[in-house]
GUZADO-954061 format. One record per residue (C-alpha): residue number from 1; y, z, x. Coordinates in steps of 0.02 Angstrom, whole numbers, plus 50000, padded with zeros to 5 digits. Example, Ala and Ser with C-alpha at 12.3 -4.5 7.8 and 13.67 -1.06 7.14 Angstrom:
@resi:1 | v:49775 | w:50390 | u:50615
@resi:2 | v:49947 | w:50357 | u:50684
% end
This chain:
@resi:1 | v:48154 | w:50154 | u:48605
@resi:2 | v:48180 | w:50247 | u:48441
@resi:3 | v:48101 | w:50117 | u:48334
@resi:4 | v:47948 | w:50105 | u:48436
@resi:5 | v:47923 | w:50295 | u:48426
@resi:6 | v:47994 | w:50346 | u:48256
@resi:7 | v:48008 | w:50201 | u:48142
@resi:8 | v:47886 | w:50126 | u:48021
@resi:9 | v:47805 | w:49955 | u:48090
@resi:10 | v:47860 | w:49780 | u:48039
@resi:11 | v:48016 | w:49702 | u:47983
@resi:12 | v:48009 | w:49812 | u:47821
@resi:13 | v:47977 | w:49966 | u:47896
@resi:14 | v:48077 | w:50117 | u:47881
@resi:15 | v:48208 | w:50163 | u:48020
@resi:16 | v:48152 | w:50349 | u:47994
@resi:17 | v:47989 | w:50390 | u:47956
@resi:18 | v:47898 | w:50573 | u:47911
@resi:19 | v:47764 | w:50659 | u:48020
@resi:20 | v:47626 | w:50553 | u:47912
@resi:21 | v:47725 | w:50382 | u:47939
@resi:22 | v:47780 | w:50401 | u:47759
@resi:23 | v:47955 | w:50404 | u:47688
@resi:24 | v:48050 | w:50565 | u:47736
@resi:25 | v:48072 | w:50671 | u:47583
@resi:26 | v:48220 | w:50823 | u:47591
@resi:27 | v:48100 | w:50952 | u:47631
@resi:28 | v:48041 | w:50881 | u:47779
@resi:29 | v:48200 | w:50777 | u:47833
@resi:30 | v:48287 | w:50927 | u:47880
@resi:31 | v:48171 | w:50982 | u:48005
@resi:32 | v:48148 | w:50805 | u:48082
@resi:33 | v:48345 | w:50800 | u:48095
@resi:34 | v:48362 | w:50953 | u:48183
@resi:35 | v:48248 | w:50917 | u:48312
@resi:36 | v:48319 | w:50748 | u:48338
@resi:37 | v:48486 | w:50814 | u:48360
@resi:38 | v:48427 | w:50960 | u:48469
@resi:39 | v:48321 | w:50844 | u:48584
@resi:40 | v:48474 | w:50740 | u:48586
@resi:41 | v:48593 | w:50891 | u:48641
@resi:42 | v:48701 | w:50860 | u:48500
@resi:43 | v:48790 | w:50989 | u:48407
@resi:44 | v:48890 | w:50972 | u:48249
@resi:45 | v:48817 | w:50797 | u:48214
@resi:46 | v:48746 | w:50756 | u:48035
@resi:47 | v:48648 | w:50620 | u:47972
@resi:48 | v:48801 | w:50543 | u:47872
@resi:49 | v:48888 | w:50524 | u:48039
@resi:50 | v:48772 | w:50388 | u:48060
@resi:51 | v:48826 | w:50308 | u:47893
@resi:52 | v:49013 | w:50322 | u:47951
@resi:53 | v:48992 | w:50247 | u:48131
@resi:54 | v:48890 | w:50102 | u:48063
@resi:55 | v:49024 | w:50057 | u:47938
@resi:56 | v:49155 | w:50088 | u:48062
@resi:57 | v:49068 | w:49949 | u:48171
@resi:58 | v:49051 | w:49853 | u:48010
@resi:59 | v:49246 | w:49840 | u:47978
@resi:60 | v:49284 | w:49798 | u:48152
@resi:61 | v:49250 | w:49607 | u:48144
@resi:62 | v:49376 | w:49614 | u:48005
@resi:63 | v:49261 | w:49578 | u:47857
@resi:64 | v:49348 | w:49544 | u:47686
@resi:65 | v:49352 | w:49712 | u:47581
@resi:66 | v:49243 | w:49631 | u:47467
@resi:67 | v:49117 | w:49604 | u:47599
@resi:68 | v:49126 | w:49782 | u:47684
@resi:69 | v:49096 | w:49854 | u:47510
@resi:70 | v:48932 | w:49747 | u:47475
@resi:71 | v:48884 | w:49802 | u:47647
@resi:72 | v:48904 | w:49986 | u:47614
@resi:73 | v:48841 | w:49982 | u:47436
@resi:74 | v:49004 | w:50039 | u:47348
@resi:75 | v:49083 | w:49981 | u:47192
@resi:76 | v:49262 | w:50037 | u:47218
@resi:77 | v:49401 | w:49997 | u:47365
@resi:78 | v:49434 | w:50173 | u:47411
@resi:79 | v:49276 | w:50213 | u:47506
@resi:80 | v:49288 | w:50041 | u:47602
@resi:81 | v:49485 | w:50079 | u:47642
@resi:82 | v:49429 | w:50234 | u:47745
@resi:83 | v:49345 | w:50120 | u:47864
@resi:84 | v:49483 | w:50007 | u:47887
@resi:85 | v:49584 | w:50123 | u:47989
@resi:86 | v:49489 | w:50050 | u:48139
@resi:87 | v:49564 | w:49890 | u:48099
@resi:88 | v:49743 | w:49959 | u:48071
@resi:89 | v:49731 | w:50046 | u:48252
@resi:90 | v:49662 | w:49855 | u:48319
@resi:91 | v:49819 | w:49783 | u:48233
@resi:92 | v:49934 | w:49906 | u:48333
@resi:93 | v:49848 | w:49874 | u:48498
@resi:94 | v:49858 | w:49698 | u:48472
@resi:95 | v:50029 | w:49695 | u:48431
@resi:96 | v:50077 | w:49805 | u:48580
@resi:97 | v:49975 | w:49682 | u:48700
@resi:98 | v:50090 | w:49538 | u:48618
@resi:99 | v:50245 | w:49632 | u:48650
@resi:100 | v:50203 | w:49663 | u:48840
@resi:101 | v:50162 | w:49476 | u:48851
@resi:102 | v:50316 | w:49425 | u:48764
@resi:103 | v:50416 | w:49550 | u:48884
@resi:104 | v:50333 | w:49473 | u:49037
@resi:105 | v:50358 | w:49293 | u:48987
@resi:106 | v:50562 | w:49338 | u:48959
@resi:107 | v:50560 | w:49422 | u:49126
@resi:108 | v:50487 | w:49270 | u:49198
@resi:109 | v:50620 | w:49159 | u:49134
@resi:110 | v:50762 | w:49279 | u:49176
@resi:111 | v:50698 | w:49380 | u:49328
@resi:112 | v:50872 | w:49453 | u:49391
@resi:113 | v:50888 | w:49510 | u:49212
@resi:114 | v:51064 | w:49442 | u:49207
@resi:115 | v:51038 | w:49350 | u:49039
@resi:116 | v:51096 | w:49198 | u:49115
% end
């Protein structure tokens, strides 16, 4: 819906355009962004939050650090590592699930818990 209503036309069209379908400038962006946030019934939501969310999602398929840096346009690893927290959280969830599976398998082999 957003692309049909607010974005520029075609594959090369801008995702956000100003009132005259031109590139947003700082002077008109704040006004446009505030209207959009209000219309979406959001508060405390900043434009940079979109970048953070996109980069967090981009880190989930476990790209290499270099791939993530290229996607984000960063030349240092510091910024890319910020978005790796989801990978670390996912690793913890995977480890917990594997532990549960191992425990269930052991209980099937020794249903009475006697160790024999």
